[in-house]
Structures are given as structure tokens and as C-alpha cells.
C-alpha positions in Angstrom: -10.6 1.7 1.0 -7.2 2.4 2.4 -4.0 0.9 1.1 -2.4 -1.3 3.8 1.1 -2.9 4.0 0.6 -6.6 4.8 3.7 -8.3 6.4 3.2 -12.0 6.0 5.6 -14.0 8.2 6.5 -17.5 7.1 5.3 -20.3 9.4 7.5 -23.0 10.7 6.1 -25.1 7.8 7.3 -22.5 5.3 3.9 -21.2 4.3 2.3 -17.7 3.9 -1.1 -16.3 2.8 -1.0 -15.0 -0.7 -3.6 -12.4 -1.6 -2.9 -12.8 -5.3 -3.7 -16.5 -5.3 -6.2 -16.2 -2.3 -4.7 -19.2 -0.6 -2.0 -20.4 1.8 1.1 -21.3 -0.2 4.7 -22.4 0.4 7.1 -19.5 0.2 9.6 -21.2 -2.1 11.5 -20.4 -5.3 8.5 -21.3 -7.5 6.1 -19.0 -5.6 8.6 -16.2 -5.7 9.5 -16.5 -9.4 6.0 -17.3 -10.7 3.8 -15.1 -8.5 5.7 -12.7 -6.2 8.1 -11.3 -8.8 5.3 -10.3 -11.1 2.7 -9.2 -8.5 1.9 -5.5 -8.4 1.2 -5.8 -4.7 4.6 -7.2 -3.9 6.7 -4.8 -1.8 9.6 -7.2 -1.0 10.4 -10.8 -0.2 12.7 -12.1 2.4 12.8 -15.8 1.6 12.4 -17.9 4.6 11.2 -15.0 6.7 8.4 -12.8 5.3 6.7 -11.2 2.3 5.5 -7.6 2.3 2.5 -6.7 0.1 0.6 -3.4 -0.4 -3.0 -3.4 -1.4 -6.5 -2.0 -0.8 -8.0 -3.7 2.2 -11.7 -3.0 3.2 -11.2 -4.6 6.6 -10.7 -2.5 9.8 -7.0 -3.5 10.4 -3.8 -1.9 11.5 -1.3 -0.5 9.1 1.0 -2.4 8.8 -1.0 -5.5 9.2 1.2 -8.2 10.6 0.3 -11.8 9.8 1.8 -14.8 11.6 -1.0 -17.3 10.9 -1.8 -17.7 7.2 -4.8 -20.0 7.8 -6.5 -17.4 10.0 -5.7 -14.7 7.5 -7.2 -16.8 4.7 -10.4 -17.4 6.7 -10.7 -13.6 7.5 -10.2 -12.8 3.8 -13.1 -15.0 2.9 -15.4 -13.2 5.3 -14.8 -9.7 3.8 
């Protein structure tokens, strides 16, 4: 399984897909301080813009993997 950089862009509603929590979450201060800041996959947060994560991904995807739709990413992660 290759390690892949996942660039999760924030939607107009302020949400992203979070692999750690395996769900779509708001990218807010709570998410950043309680989850992102302690996550070993976290490679950087630009609040209001995007989150970069780095982890093993068994799917056949590009590297970096750019995510604009967190709901679609969530569904694809359930199928793996």
C-alpha cells in the first residue's frame, strides 16, 4: 500500500472528509484542536481552505489525491 498525500479542500459549507474519524466534519477550531493537531496523518491545516493528510491508501488514486467533495470521498472510502 502506497502512502498518499490527501489534499482535502473545504466546501462552501465549511466541511471536509476526515479519515481519522471516517466521516464528513466541519473544519473548525474544535476539529483542528481535538483531532487534526494530534493526528499522525496530519500534514498541515489551512483553516477555511484545506487540510493535507498523509496515509496508506489501498485505492488506485493519484498522488497527491485532491478532494473537493467530502461526501463522495466518504462513500469511496466505505467501498475500499
